[in-house]
Each structure stands twice: as C-alpha cells, then as structure tokens.
C-alpha positions as CSV (number, residue, x, y, z in Angstrom):
1,M,0.0,0.0,0.0
2,E,1.3,3.4,-0.9
3,L,0.9,6.6,1.1
4,R,-1.6,8.1,-1.4
5,E,-3.8,5.1,-0.7
6,I,-3.6,5.7,3.0
7,I,-4.4,9.3,2.5
8,E,-7.5,8.3,0.5
9,K,-8.7,6.1,3.4
10,C,-8.2,9.0,5.8
11,E,-10.5,11.2,3.8
12,S,-13.4,9.1,5.0
13,L,-12.8,10.4,8.5
14,K,-13.4,13.9,9.9
15,I,-10.3,16.0,9.6
16,Y,-9.9,19.3,11.6
17,E,-6.9,20.6,9.5
18,E,-4.8,19.3,6.7
19,R,-1.3,20.5,7.3
20,F,1.0,18.8,4.7
21,I,0.6,16.3,1.9
22,A,3.6,15.0,-0.1
23,D,4.6,11.7,-1.8
24,D,6.3,10.5,1.4
25,Y,4.7,12.6,4.2
26,Y,1.1,13.3,5.3
27,E,0.2,15.4,8.4
28,V,-3.3,16.2,9.5
29,V,-5.1,17.2,12.7
30,F,-8.3,15.4,13.9
31,Y,-10.5,15.7,16.9
32,T,-9.3,13.6,19.8
33,K,-12.9,12.4,20.4
34,D,-12.5,10.5,17.1
35,T,-9.3,8.7,18.1
36,K,-10.9,5.3,18.2
37,Q,-11.9,5.5,14.5
38,W,-8.4,6.7,13.5
39,N,-6.8,3.9,15.6
40,E,-9.1,1.3,13.9
41,L,-8.3,2.6,10.4
42,F,-4.5,2.5,11.0
43,A,-4.8,-0.9,12.7
44,D,-6.5,-2.2,9.6
45,I,-3.7,-0.8,7.4
46,L,-0.6,-1.2,9.5
47,G,-1.6,-3.7,12.2
48,L,-1.7,-3.1,16.0
49,P,0.3,-0.2,17.4
50,A,4.0,-0.9,17.7
51,K,4.0,1.5,20.6
52,P,0.6,2.1,22.2
53,Y,-0.4,5.2,24.0
54,G,0.8,5.1,27.6
55,V,3.8,2.9,26.9
56,V,7.4,4.2,27.1
57,P,8.9,4.1,23.6
58,S,11.9,2.0,22.8
59,E,15.1,3.7,21.9
60,E,14.7,2.2,18.4
61,D,11.3,3.9,18.0
62,V,12.7,7.2,19.4
63,V,15.5,7.1,16.8
64,L,13.1,6.0,14.0
65,T,10.8,9.0,14.7
66,Q,13.4,11.6,15.6
67,K,13.4,13.3,12.2
68,H,9.7,13.9,12.5
69,G,9.6,15.1,16.1
70,G,10.3,12.0,18.1
71,L,8.0,9.9,20.2
72,R,6.8,10.2,23.8
73,E,4.8,8.0,26.2
74,N,1.5,9.8,25.5
75,Q,1.8,9.2,21.8
76,T,1.0,6.2,19.6
77,L,3.2,4.6,16.9
78,F,2.1,2.3,14.1
79,K,4.7,0.9,11.8
80,K,4.8,-1.8,9.0
81,A,7.2,-2.8,6.3
82,I,5.5,-2.8,3.0
83,G,7.8,-4.1,0.3
84,S,10.9,-1.9,0.4
85,T,9.2,0.8,2.4
86,L,8.6,1.3,6.1
87,M,5.3,3.0,6.8
88,I,5.0,4.8,10.1
89,A,2.1,6.7,11.6
90,M,2.4,8.8,14.8
91,F,-0.5,10.1,16.8
92,W,0.3,13.1,18.9
93,P,-2.5,14.2,21.2
94,W,-2.5,17.9,22.0
95,Q,-2.5,19.2,25.6
96,D,-5.9,20.7,25.1
97,D,-7.4,17.2,24.8
98,V,-9.4,18.4,21.8
99,R,-7.1,17.7,18.9
100,T,-4.6,15.2,17.8
101,T,-1.9,15.5,15.1
102,I,-1.2,12.5,13.0
103,K,2.0,12.2,11.0
104,V,2.3,9.4,8.4
105,V,5.7,8.8,6.8
106,S,6.9,6.5,4.0
107,I,10.5,5.6,4.5
108,A,12.5,3.9,1.8
109,Q,14.6,1.0,3.2
C-alpha cells in the first residue's frame, strides 16, 4: 500500500486541519474524540500499534521517529514494512485534549 492510498482512506474520517501532503509525508489534525476511529483505520492498514499510548517508547522507536519530532509515552506509533518501504504513523494528542496530530511517513529502506 502506498501513502496516497492511506491518504484516500483517511479522507473518509473527519479532519480538523490538513497540514501537509507529499509523496512521502502526510500530516493532519483530527478531533481527539475520534481517536478510536483513527486507531481502527490504522490498525486495519498497519496492524496493531508498535508503541501504544501510555507505553514508554523503545530507543529504536525514538531514533526512528526523531526526524519527525520523536515519540513520547503519551503518543502512539504504528509501523509496518510494505515491500521496500517502512510506513509509520504517529498520533500526537494535544495538551488541550481536543485535537490530535497524525504524521504518516513513508521511509524507503
């Protein structure tokens, strides 16, 4: 599955703000109340979270996500190798508990 196909699937959900769309990077903000739907969508695409919300991230996952802002305990990471590409999705809840940023990155391996 390519990033553009993931973007198309995301369009079926409510998006608060589209921030960036490129061939290898997609960033949007959604309402935190819709997190369950977003988690289900990404679990269908990439499998269960590699780093669920509330779990301390591994050093490997911190390094993997560092270029795109890193990863903290209150964030979620999905990742899956698809052919020669590693697809990652990071959910970053805002401190206002109203919005969450999602960053989806396609990394050539």
